[in-house]
VEXGU-257393 format. One line per field, with one value per residue (C-alpha): residue number from 1; residue in three letters; x, y, z. Coordinates in steps of 0.5 Angstrom, whole numbers, m for minus. Layout:
num	c(NUM,...) .
residuo	c(ala,...) .
X	c(X,...) .
Y	c(Y,...) .
Z	c(Z,...) .
//
This chain:
num	c(1,2,3,4,5,6,7,8,9,10,11,12,13,14,15,16,17,18,19,20,21,22,23,24,25,26,27,28,29,30,31,32,33,34,35,36,37,38,39,40,41,42,43,44,45,46,47,48,49,50,51,52,53,54,55,56,57,58,59,60,61,62,63,64,65,66,67,68,69,70,71,72,73,74,75,76,77,78,79,80,81,82,83,84,85,86,87,88,89,90,91,92,93,94,95,96,97,98,99,100,101,102,103,104,105,106,107,108,109,110,111,112,113,114,115,116,117,118,119,120,121,122,123,124,125,126,127,128,129,130,131,132,133,134,135,136,137,138,139,140,141,142,143,144,145,146,147,148,149,150,151,152,153,154,155,156,157,158,159,160,161,162,163,164,165,166,167,168,169,170,171,172,173,174,175,176,177,178,179,180,181,182,183,184,185,186,187,188,189,190,191,192,193,194,195,196,197,198,199,200,201,202,203,204,205,206,207,208,209,210,211,212,213,214,215,216,217,218,219,220,221,222,223,224,225,226,227,228,229,230,231,232,233,234,235,236,237,238,239,240,241,242,243,244,245,246,247,248,249,250,251,252,253,254,255,256,257,258,259,260,261,262,263,264,265,266,267,268,269,270,271,272,273,274,275,276,277,278,279,280,281,282,283,284,285,286,287,288,289,290,291,292,293,294,295,296,297,298,299,300,301,302,303,304,305,306,307,308,309,310,311,312,313,314,315,316,317,318,319,320,321,322,323,324,325,326,327,328,329,330,331,332,333,334,335,336,337,338,339,340,341,342,343,344,345,346,347,348,349,350,351,352,353,354,355,356,357,358,359,360,361,362,363,364,365,366,367,368,369,370,371,372,373,374,375,376,377,378,379,380,381,382,383,384,385,386,387,388,389,390,391,392,393,394,395,396,397,398,399,400,401,402,403,404,405,406,407,408,409,410,411,412,413,414,415,416,417,418,419,420,421,422,423,424,425,426,427,428,429,430,431,432,433,434,435,436,437,438,439,440,441,442,443,444,445,446,447,448,449,450,451,452,453,454,455,456,457,458,459,460,461,462,463,464,465,466,467,468,469,470,471,472,473,474,475,476,477,478,479,480,481,482,483,484,485,486,487,488,489,490,491,492,493,494,495,496,497,498,499,500,501,502,503,504,505,506,507,508,509,510,511,512,513,514,515,516,517,518,519,520,521,522,523,524,525,526,527,528,529,530,531,532,533,534,535,536,537,538,539,540,541,542,543,544,545,546,547,548,549,550,551,552,553,554,555,556,557,558,559,560,561,562,563,564,565,566,567,568,569,570,571,572,573,574,575,576,577,578,579,580,581,582,583,584,585,586,587,588,589,590,591,592,593,594,595,596,597,598,599,600,601,602,603,604,605,606,607,608,609,610,611,612,613,614,615,616,617,618,619,620,621,622,623,624,625,626,627,628,629,630,631,632,633,634,635,636,637,638,639,640,641,642,643,644,645,646,647,648,649,650,651,652,653,654,655,656,657,658,659,660,661,662,663,664,665,666,667,668,669,670,671,672,673,674,675,676,677,678,679,680,681,682,683,684,685,686,687,688,689,690,691,692,693,694,695,696,697,698,699,700,701,702,703,704,705,706,707,708,709,710,711,712,713,714,715,716,717,718,719,720,721,722) .
residuo	c(unk,unk,unk,unk,unk,unk,unk,unk,unk,unk,unk,unk,unk,unk,unk,unk,unk,unk,unk,unk,unk,unk,unk,unk,unk,unk,unk,unk,unk,unk,unk,unk,unk,unk,unk,unk,unk,unk,unk,unk,unk,unk,unk,unk,unk,unk,unk,unk,unk,unk,unk,unk,unk,unk,unk,unk,unk,unk,unk,unk,unk,unk,unk,unk,unk,unk,unk,unk,unk,unk,unk,unk,unk,unk,unk,unk,unk,unk,unk,unk,unk,unk,unk,unk,unk,unk,unk,unk,unk,unk,unk,unk,unk,unk,unk,unk,unk,unk,unk,unk,unk,unk,unk,unk,unk,unk,unk,unk,unk,unk,unk,unk,unk,unk,unk,unk,unk,unk,unk,unk,unk,unk,unk,unk,unk,unk,unk,unk,unk,unk,unk,unk,unk,unk,unk,unk,unk,unk,unk,unk,unk,unk,unk,unk,unk,unk,unk,unk,unk,unk,unk,unk,unk,unk,unk,unk,unk,unk,unk,unk,unk,unk,unk,unk,unk,unk,unk,unk,unk,unk,unk,unk,unk,unk,unk,unk,unk,unk,unk,unk,unk,unk,unk,unk,unk,unk,unk,unk,unk,unk,unk,unk,unk,unk,unk,unk,unk,unk,unk,unk,unk,unk,unk,unk,unk,unk,unk,unk,unk,unk,unk,unk,unk,unk,unk,unk,unk,unk,unk,unk,unk,unk,unk,unk,unk,unk,unk,unk,unk,unk,unk,unk,unk,unk,unk,unk,unk,unk,unk,unk,unk,unk,unk,unk,unk,unk,unk,unk,unk,unk,unk,unk,unk,unk,unk,unk,unk,unk,unk,unk,unk,unk,unk,unk,unk,unk,unk,unk,unk,unk,unk,unk,unk,unk,unk,unk,unk,unk,unk,unk,unk,unk,unk,unk,unk,unk,unk,unk,unk,unk,unk,unk,unk,unk,unk,unk,unk,unk,unk,unk,unk,unk,unk,unk,unk,unk,unk,unk,unk,unk,unk,unk,unk,unk,unk,unk,unk,unk,unk,unk,unk,unk,unk,unk,unk,unk,unk,unk,unk,unk,unk,unk,unk,unk,unk,unk,unk,unk,unk,unk,unk,unk,unk,unk,unk,unk,unk,unk,unk,unk,unk,unk,unk,unk,unk,unk,unk,unk,unk,unk,unk,unk,unk,unk,unk,unk,unk,unk,unk,unk,unk,unk,unk,unk,unk,unk,unk,unk,unk,unk,unk,unk,unk,unk,unk,unk,unk,unk,unk,unk,unk,unk,unk,unk,unk,unk,unk,unk,unk,unk,unk,unk,unk,unk,unk,unk,unk,unk,unk,unk,unk,unk,unk,unk,unk,unk,unk,unk,unk,unk,unk,unk,unk,unk,unk,unk,unk,unk,unk,unk,unk,unk,unk,unk,unk,unk,unk,unk,unk,unk,unk,unk,unk,unk,unk,unk,unk,unk,unk,unk,unk,unk,unk,unk,unk,unk,unk,unk,unk,unk,unk,unk,unk,unk,unk,unk,unk,unk,unk,unk,unk,unk,unk,unk,unk,unk,unk,unk,unk,unk,unk,unk,unk,unk,unk,unk,unk,unk,unk,unk,unk,unk,unk,unk,unk,unk,unk,unk,unk,unk,unk,unk,unk,unk,unk,unk,unk,unk,unk,unk,unk,unk,unk,unk,unk,unk,unk,unk,unk,unk,unk,unk,unk,unk,unk,unk,unk,unk,unk,unk,unk,unk,unk,unk,unk,unk,unk,unk,unk,unk,unk,unk,unk,unk,unk,unk,unk,unk,unk,unk,unk,unk,unk,unk,unk,unk,unk,unk,unk,unk,unk,unk,unk,unk,unk,unk,unk,unk,unk,unk,unk,unk,unk,unk,unk,unk,unk,unk,unk,unk,unk,unk,unk,unk,unk,unk,unk,unk,unk,unk,unk,unk,unk,unk,unk,unk,unk,unk,unk,unk,unk,unk,unk,unk,unk,unk,unk,unk,unk,unk,unk,unk,unk,unk,unk,unk,unk,unk,unk,unk,unk,unk,unk,unk,unk,unk,unk,unk,unk,unk,unk,unk,unk,unk,unk,unk,unk,unk,unk,unk,unk,unk,unk,unk,unk,unk,unk,unk,unk,unk,unk,unk,unk,unk,unk,unk,unk,unk,unk,unk,unk,unk,unk,unk,unk,unk,unk,unk,unk,unk,unk,unk,unk,unk,unk,unk,unk,unk,unk,unk,unk,unk,unk,unk,unk,unk,unk,unk,unk,unk,unk,unk,unk,unk,unk,unk,unk,unk,unk,unk,unk,unk,unk,unk,unk,unk,unk,unk,unk,unk,unk,unk,unk,unk,unk,unk,unk,unk,unk,unk,unk,unk) .
X	c(428,424,418,420,427,424,424,419,421,420,423,419,413,408,404,399,392,387,384,379,385,387,391,398,405,405,412,416,422,427,430,433,426,429,433,433,431,436,441,442,450,446,440,440,438,445,449,445,450,454,461,460,462,457,459,459,452,449,453,451,443,443,443,437,433,427,431,430,437,438,436,440,448,453,457,463,458,456,462,465,458,460,468,464,459,465,470,464,462,470,470,464,465,468,464,457,460,455,449,450,446,450,448,446,445,438,441,446,440,434,440,441,439,434,441,445,440,438,446,446,440,443,450,447,444,447,449,445,439,435,427,426,419,420,419,423,424,416,413,410,404,403,404,400,394,394,395,389,383,376,372,369,376,378,377,379,385,389,395,397,404,408,415,416,415,408,405,400,396,389,386,382,376,371,364,360,359,366,366,372,369,362,355,354,346,342,335,331,325,320,324,327,335,339,347,351,357,358,364,363,367,371,370,377,379,382,378,382,389,393,400,403,408,412,416,419,418,421,416,415,414,410,403,405,410,405,400,404,405,398,395,401,403,398,392,393,396,392,387,389,391,384,382,386,384,377,377,384,384,390,393,390,394,400,400,398,406,409,408,409,416,418,418,422,427,429,430,435,442,442,439,443,438,431,429,431,428,422,423,424,418,413,410,407,414,418,413,413,421,420,416,421,427,425,420,425,429,424,424,418,416,413,411,408,402,399,403,400,406,404,406,407,411,411,413,419,419,422,416,415,409,412,420,421,425,432,433,429,433,430,432,438,435,427,423,420,413,406,404,405,399,395,399,399,391,393,396,402,407,408,407,411,410,403,401,394,392,387,386,382,382,389,391,385,389,396,391,386,379,380,380,373,371,375,372,369,375,377,383,381,378,376,377,372,369,371,379,379,376,380,387,385,383,390,394,393,395,402,408,412,419,423,428,434,435,429,432,434,427,424,430,429,421,422,418,419,422,417,411,407,409,416,414,410,416,421,415,416,418,418,416,409,404,401,394,398,401,395,393,400,399,391,394,401,399,402,404,400,394,392,386,387,386,391,395,394,394,401,403,401,405,411,410,408,414,419,420,418,416,410,412,409,411,418,417,423,417,417,421,426,430,435,431,431,432,437,443,449,452,451,451,454,461,460,454,459,464,457,454,460,461,453,453,460,459,454,456,459,454,455,456,448,445,448,445,438,438,443,444,444,438,431,428,427,424,428,429,433,440,439,445,441,434,440,442,434,433,440,439,431,435,440,434,430,437,437,429,431,436,433,437,431,424,419,416,409,404,398,393,387,382,381,375,377,373,370,367,363,361,357,355,353,349,346,343,340,337,334,331,328,325,322,319,315,311,305,305,303,297,298,304,304,299,299,292,292,289,294,299,297,296,303,306,301,304,312,310,308,314,318,316,315,321,326,331,326,325,333,334,328,332,338,334,333,339,342,337,332,327,320,319,325,330,338,341,348,354,361,365,373,375,380,380,377,380,375,379,374,371,368,364,362,357,351,355,362,358,356,363,364,359,361,368,367,362,363,370,374,368,371,369,364,369,373,368,367,374,374,368,373,378,375,374,382,383,384,392,391,392,398,396,401,396,389,392,393,386,382,386,386,392,397,396,388,390,395,389,385,390,392,385,384,390,388,384,389,394,399,406,410,412,413) .
Y	c(100,106,108,115,115,116,109,110,103,106,100,104,106,103,107,101,102,98,99,95,92,90,92,96,98,104,107,104,107,106,102,97,94,91,87,82,82,86,83,83,81,76,73,66,66,69,63,60,62,57,60,55,47,42,41,48,50,43,46,54,50,46,53,55,59,55,48,44,43,51,50,43,45,46,52,49,48,56,59,54,56,64,64,61,67,71,69,69,75,78,73,77,85,85,83,86,92,95,92,95,100,106,107,114,116,119,126,126,124,130,134,133,138,137,137,132,128,127,127,121,118,118,117,110,108,106,109,105,101,94,95,89,84,83,87,83,77,77,77,84,81,76,83,88,83,83,90,92,90,90,95,94,93,100,107,104,102,97,91,85,82,79,75,79,85,90,93,99,104,108,104,109,107,111,110,108,115,117,121,119,121,121,125,131,132,138,138,143,146,140,135,133,131,135,133,138,137,141,137,134,127,124,117,114,108,108,105,105,108,106,109,103,103,98,98,93,94,90,86,90,96,93,95,103,104,102,106,113,112,111,116,122,120,114,116,124,124,119,123,129,126,123,131,132,127,128,136,136,129,129,121,118,125,123,116,117,121,116,111,116,117,111,110,116,113,107,113,118,118,125,120,115,113,112,115,122,121,120,125,131,130,127,131,125,121,128,127,119,120,126,122,117,121,125,120,115,119,123,129,134,132,139,135,139,136,139,145,146,146,140,137,131,127,123,128,127,126,132,134,129,130,125,122,116,110,111,106,109,112,120,125,128,137,134,139,136,139,137,143,140,135,141,142,134,134,139,133,137,134,127,127,123,114,115,118,120,119,123,131,137,144,145,140,141,149,145,140,145,144,137,133,136,133,127,124,119,115,110,112,119,120,125,128,131,137,139,138,141,147,147,146,153,157,155,156,164,164,161,164,161,159,160,154,158,165,168,170,162,160,165,162,155,156,159,165,173,177,183,177,177,170,173,179,175,171,177,179,173,173,168,173,174,170,170,174,179,179,180,186,189,188,191,197,199,204,202,195,188,187,180,177,171,166,168,168,161,159,161,159,151,152,154,148,143,145,144,151,153,151,153,155,159,166,167,171,174,172,164,159,154,148,144,139,132,130,136,132,133,127,128,135,140,139,142,147,150,153,155,158,162,165,167,170,172,177,171,166,159,154,150,156,158,152,151,157,155,148,148,142,147,151,150,152,160,165,167,174,172,170,177,182,188,191,193,184,183,183,179,174,173,171,166,163,162,159,154,152,151,146,142,144,148,146,151,149,149,150,145,146,141,144,141,140,139,135,141,143,136,137,143,141,135,139,143,137,134,140,141,134,135,141,136,132,137,138,136,130,131,126,121,121,114,115,113,115,122,126,124,126,133,134,132,137,143,142,142,148,152,150,152,159,160,157,156,153,148,145,144,141,136,134,132,128,125,124,122,117,117,111,113,120,120,125,123,120,122,119,121,115,118,123,125,131,130,133,134,131,134,141,142,137,137,133,135,134,138,144,144,144,149,154,152,154,160,163,161,160,164,169,172,178,179,180,175,170,172,169,163,161,163,158,153,148,149,146,139,138,138,145,149,156,160,158,159,166,167,164,168,174,174,179,175,181,179,171,173,176,170,165,168,167,160,157,154,150,149,143,146,142,144,140,140) .
Z	c(m69,m67,m69,m67,m73,m80,m84,m91,m92,m100,m105,m111,m115,m120,m124,m127,m131,m134,m141,m145,m147,m140,m135,m137,m134,m135,m132,m125,m122,m120,m125,m119,m118,m124,m121,m116,m109,m105,m102,m95,m92,m87,m92,m92,m100,m100,m98,m103,m110,m114,m111,m106,m107,m106,m100,m97,m99,m95,m89,m90,m91,m84,m81,m84,m79,m82,m81,m74,m75,m74,m66,m65,m67,m61,m59,m64,m69,m69,m68,m75,m79,m76,m79,m85,m85,m85,m90,m95,m94,m95,m102,m104,m102,m109,m114,m110,m109,m115,m111,m104,m103,m99,m91,m90,m82,m81,m80,m86,m90,m87,m88,m95,m100,m106,m111,m107,m108,m115,m116,m112,m114,m122,m121,m117,m123,m129,m136,m140,m138,m140,m141,m136,m136,m128,m122,m116,m120,m121,m128,m130,m133,m127,m123,m126,m126,m119,m118,m122,m118,m120,m119,m113,m109,m113,m109,m102,m99,m103,m100,m103,m100,m105,m103,m97,m101,m100,m106,m103,m106,m108,m114,m117,m122,m126,m126,m132,m135,m135,m129,m123,m117,m114,m116,m112,m111,m111,m108,m112,m110,m114,m109,m115,m115,m120,m121,m119,m122,m129,m132,m138,m137,m142,m144,m145,m146,m140,m134,m127,m125,m119,m117,m113,m107,m107,m98,m94,m87,m81,m78,m73,m75,m82,m80,m78,m83,m88,m85,m85,m92,m93,m90,m91,m98,m102,m101,m102,m108,m111,m109,m112,m119,m119,m119,m125,m128,m128,m129,m135,m137,m134,m132,m140,m144,m139,m141,m149,m149,m144,m149,m155,m151,m151,m158,m159,m154,m159,m165,m161,m158,m155,m148,m145,m139,m141,m134,m136,m142,m138,m133,m138,m142,m138,m132,m129,m129,m127,m120,m120,m120,m115,m110,m110,m109,m103,m99,m100,m96,m91,m94,m96,m103,m107,m113,m119,m121,m128,m127,m119,m114,m109,m101,m99,m94,m88,m82,m78,m71,m67,m62,m56,m50,m46,m45,m49,m45,m45,m49,m54,m60,m63,m67,m64,m62,m62,m57,m51,m48,m46,m51,m57,m57,m59,m66,m66,m68,m74,m77,m79,m74,m71,m63,m59,m60,m64,m69,m70,m78,m80,m83,m80,m82,m82,m86,m91,m92,m94,m99,m102,m101,m105,m97,m97,m103,m103,m96,m99,m101,m95,m91,m89,m83,m80,m73,m68,m69,m63,m63,m70,m67,m60,m64,m69,m64,m59,m65,m65,m58,m59,m62,m68,m67,m74,m75,m80,m81,m85,m91,m91,m91,m96,m102,m99,m100,m107,m104,m108,m103,m103,m102,m97,m94,m95,m91,m86,m84,m84,m78,m75,m67,m61,m57,m60,m61,m67,m65,m62,m69,m72,m67,m69,m77,m76,m72,m77,m82,m89,m87,m88,m88,m86,m83,m78,m84,m88,m81,m79,m86,m87,m80,m82,m88,m84,m79,m85,m89,m83,m82,m75,m69,m65,m58,m53,m52,m49,m43,m39,m32,m35,m32,m37,m35,m40,m43,m42,m49,m50,m55,m50,m52,m59,m61,m55,m58,m65,m62,m57,m63,m67,m60,m59,m65,m65,m58,m57,m51,m48,m42,m47,m48,m42,m37,m40,m39,m32,m31,m32,m29,m23,m19,m12,m14,m16,m22,m23,m27,m34,m31,m25,m30,m34,m31,m33,m38,m44,m44,m45,m53,m53,m48,m51,m57,m54,m52,m57,m60,m55,m56,m64,m61,m57,m51,m47,m46,m41,m34,m35,m29,m28,m23,m19,m16,m9,m4,3,8,12,5,4,12,10,3,7,12,7,3,10,11,5,4,12,9,3,8,11,5,2,m4,m11,m10,m17,m18,m21,m25,m33,m36,m39,m34,m29,m34,m36,m27,m27,m33,m31,m24,m27,m31,m25,m21,m27,m27,m20,m18,m23,m17,m15,m21,m22,m15,m18,m24,m20,m16,m21,m24,m18,m19,m12,m10,m8,m5,m1,m2,m4,0,1,5,5,3,5,10,6,0,m7,m13,m18,m24,m29,m27,m33,m33,m25,m23,m19,m12,m15,m17,m10,m7,m11,m10,m3,m4,m8,m5,4,4,0,0,m8,m10,m16,m21,m18,m19,m26,m27,m23,m27,m34,m32,m28,m34,m34,m27,m29,m31,m37,m40,m37,m33,m38,m44,m41,m39,m47,m49,m44,m44,m36,m34,m29,m24,m24,m23,m18,m14,m15,m14,m7,m5,m7,m6,0,m5,m11,m13,m18,m21,m26,m32,m39) .
//
């Protein structure tokens, strides 16, 4: 298995509540929860059946992996056991076919339509259901008792392991006054605390509800898969349900409706399936059914919760900032770029082999304001504010690459044809950044009037709905190569035909990829392969197609500032001269005094020095920071005779700042306008921010940067990678 592949491991959902009469199971889905635990062909328990004689069972039981004989058999014994296994498997194929679970590839699973999922789910169930009092062999009464924890254990993550099945969720308990969330307090002018909540909670018999997710992840992936399900689906859905219960008594009203519908089902004949009946009559049952069907298939669950549409999903990993190992599988067509980490901070997508659970401003847009209102619930981690602000700012300098035809996307997301969102989708171009698109909208008349917040909100929604991908704006002066993750051995056979039909006048797909990454040539600007200006738009469209299908990635430029030995020696000489000059000055007496008089005198002298010579005061602060001893100046020793790379110029030390100043003023002798540009981009010379992004972010023209780079080239180290 691989963490890069979607694997929800979701077996079913339970809705349990607690009332004055005790815990109750309100609804469970799917019906197969009433069966025994899922059979595996190679499970040991499967061979302990009555179909074999006692002698055969004895032989098979000896090969239980928990038994010591499992490790002491001969090669002949092992071969004999494998033969018996195969014989048993063939004999069980007939009467076990109804219980077999259909195997679906991840590609097919992700491409299935909603109707296809529903049809498959309905067809896999029996036409008439029998109400069972067990869940995977565990008595309901016993199970529900454990799934309704006391108040002290509610409103936080809940997880319990029963017979190798994980029962996980976020149980929600009401307060003593019947409210379902904590009070928000305000302090009035007379310092009296007042209740901010204007809601008047309705006192009901229900004091707790718990939507339980049943999972069976592989042991090696258990913690990861459970964390994914909790952070992306279970906790967020429970928060929304709590909000609706607080505002509209939604859960309790639905519980009473479900109880009535179960009685009605026994007295009618229009339906022969209880789940279909409840799903049509109860919005809460429909919600649970849809949640299971879509989440278990790694799709986006668009759930109607009290007539409000909410989207939930476990983001599928199709974005990577580093190349996975050759033995680790991933979804074909995945995108490779180090800049996707910018979007990874939003919580909208999974990036690489790791997941950062939590939500920032972008995820709050997806969840409304619930995230901020309910951050007291366990598990809602908050990202650092600097990361949040940086992410929100960076998004607007990037472009959106639609993953399908605009009209198809508009139809799939069920947007009105003349809506603002639909018109926005039609205007998206992979060659234009969001900030440029916003400026374009502001300058045009009779066009969409979108502020930057709305524009980012639409972009985040399209990313979350898997309808768009964030890329750097396509440019003919940028460099593109064949991605190391290109699906050449998987999808290329079919994509060759698709590419030729889409771009009949273009070179073939194989030839086009060869032009981008020829073994005999270095990577070059995209304009080098465009025959003429008339072909520019067509070639950019073909490039966007290749990016969309994961065949191509962009090479970015990353730079560091290098300090030569010559510069370091000059700075050392300057510091020695400065120290000698300090020693020749008279010293301030009683500098180590502890009485109030000496302290006041010292402070007064310092204040005078600040006002008369600020730079002198700064040098004193630098001396303190460098830990001088007694009255001697700082002792600077060059530990290395080689050049030094400043890894983080934005947080440069005192000595590093002096090196930088020496480079700017003496070594390069930059003009004043170039000095301004240099210090604007200095913090980006850390090998982490691409040159292409910083030019967009700081609004620096390529011509000005080219002038600057030509003068500081000897002090710059640059590399290109994705």
